[in-house]
C-alpha positions, -999 to 999 in steps of 0.1 A, spaced: -388 407 140 -418 390 154 -406 356 141 -372 363 153 -380 373 187 -405 342 190 -376 320 180 -356 336 209 -383 328 233 -382 291 223 -345 290 228 -346 304 263 -376 279 272 -357 250 258 -327 258 276 -347 263 309 -363 229 303 -330 209 307 -325 219 342 -291 229 335 -275 251 363 -274 288 356 -238 287 358 -235 264 330 -262 278 306 -249 294 275 -256 332 275 -278 347 246 -285 383 238 -309 399 212 -302 433 199 -320 453 172 -324 489 160 -354 506 145 -375 538 143 -390 546 176 -426 542 164 -419 508 149 -401 497 182 -431 509 200 -454 485 178 -431 456 183 -428 460 222 -465 464 224 -470 432 206 -491 408 228 -473 378 218 -438 395 225 -445 408 261 -411 397 272 -397 424 250 -410 451 273 -384 443 297 -355 450 272 -333 480 278 -339 506 254 -313 531 242 -319 562 218 -290 566 194 -276 601 194 -256 619 167 -222 606 162 -194 632 164 -179 643 130 -144 632 136 -154 598 148 -172 593 116 -143 606 95 -119 583 114 -143 553 110 -144 558 73 -105 559 70 -103 526 91 -131 507 73 -117 518 38 -83 507 46 -94 473 60 -114 467 28 -84 474 5 -90 511 -2 -79 545 7 -98 577 14 -78 609 19 -84 626 53 -103 656 35 -126 633 16 -133 614 45 -143 645 65 -166 655 35 -183 623 36 -188 625 73 -203 659 71 -228 645 43 -237 616 67 -248 641 93 -241 620 123 -270 596 118 -260 560 123 -278 545 94 -269 576 71 -233 568 80 -236 532 69 -254 540 36 -229 568 26 -199 547 34 -213 515 15 -225 537 -16 -192 555 -19 -172 526 -17 -193 509 -45 -188 540 -65 -151 536 -63 -153 500 -69 -173 507 -102 -145 530 -114 -120 503 -106 -102 525 -83 -86 518 -48 -89 555 -38 -123 570 -28 -124 604 -44 -149 633 -42 -169 619 -72 -175 588 -53 -187 607 -23 -211 627 -41 -224 596 -60 -225 580 -26 -246 607 -10 -271 607 -38 -278 568 -36 -277 569 2 -304 597 3 -326 575 -20 -322 546 4 -325 565 34 -359 582 21 -372 547 14 -361 530 46 -364 557 73 -384 589 61 -413 573 43 -421 546 71 -417 576 97 -439 600 79 -466 574 71 -465 559 105 -477 591 118 -512 603 124 -528 627 101 -526 658 124 -489 650 130 -483 648 95 -500 681 90 -477 697 117 -444 684 102 -455 694 65 -459 730 79 -424 728 95 -407 715 62 -418 749 45 -390 766 66 -362 749 49 -334 740 71 -342 767 97 -360 759 131 -398 765 128 -416 788 153 -446 769 167 -468 800 162 -460 799 126 -470 763 124 -503 771 141 -510 800 116 -500 781 85 -522 751 95 -551 773 106 -552 757 139 -549 769 175 -519 774 195 -530 747 218 -534 724 189 -499 731 179 -487 726 214 -503 692 216 -490 678 186 -454 694 192 -454 674 224 -465 641 207 -439 644 180 -412 653 205 -421 622 225 -418 599 193 -384 614 186 -395 630 153 -387 666 163 -369 683 191 -368 716 208 -344 741 190 -351 769 218 -381 787 232 -410 784 209 -389 767 182 -387 730 168 -366 711 144 -365 677 129 -346 651 149 -341 629 118 -317 642 93 -332 647 56 -368 645 69 -375 680 59 -359 673 25 -381 643 20 -412 661 28 -404 691 4 -393 668 -26 -417 637 -22 -449 651 -4 -453 688 -6 -438 696 -42 -430 662 -59 -433 676 -93 -408 704 -89 
């Protein structure tokens, strides 16, 4: 990313040196996506100060029916079919996360391709979800977890013990043996970094899907 952004700077600089009127210059845009903590590191790079002026958007959860329709459309354009019910099931498994949507779609398409079928079926969605989860753990959950500070990791490990249910901040303080002010401090820092979000008064939940599953399977009880 640093090399690419540096090349972009050179393109803009070289174009400016030609004394070409602004009306005749070719436009150029640079867009990329990444985890908030990684984006923060990039925009804080001393060499790439111009990136601090870029517009930043937080990607929200994509509605279920939009994902279903996208799966149907992309499958059709690629020469395959996916029944509406199957597409809806795949959309639910993707959980609305933009990257997970891509992964589930890619791997279920590959599963059907391996079977030599032009119709994507439930077995392909199940295989696609399993393969997508492994890729999601490696590309999203692991960098997110290991990019946090030790107290932040301690906080979310305590959260993961609640399964899929929201966690009480008071329970987290008790489990970690820390004070409520400690829990409040790291709750705020994790919310700022979009790792967790408020789930009501005194409650928090993970912002990134499957992060709790990753912690339970790979960090807390990896041998079970």
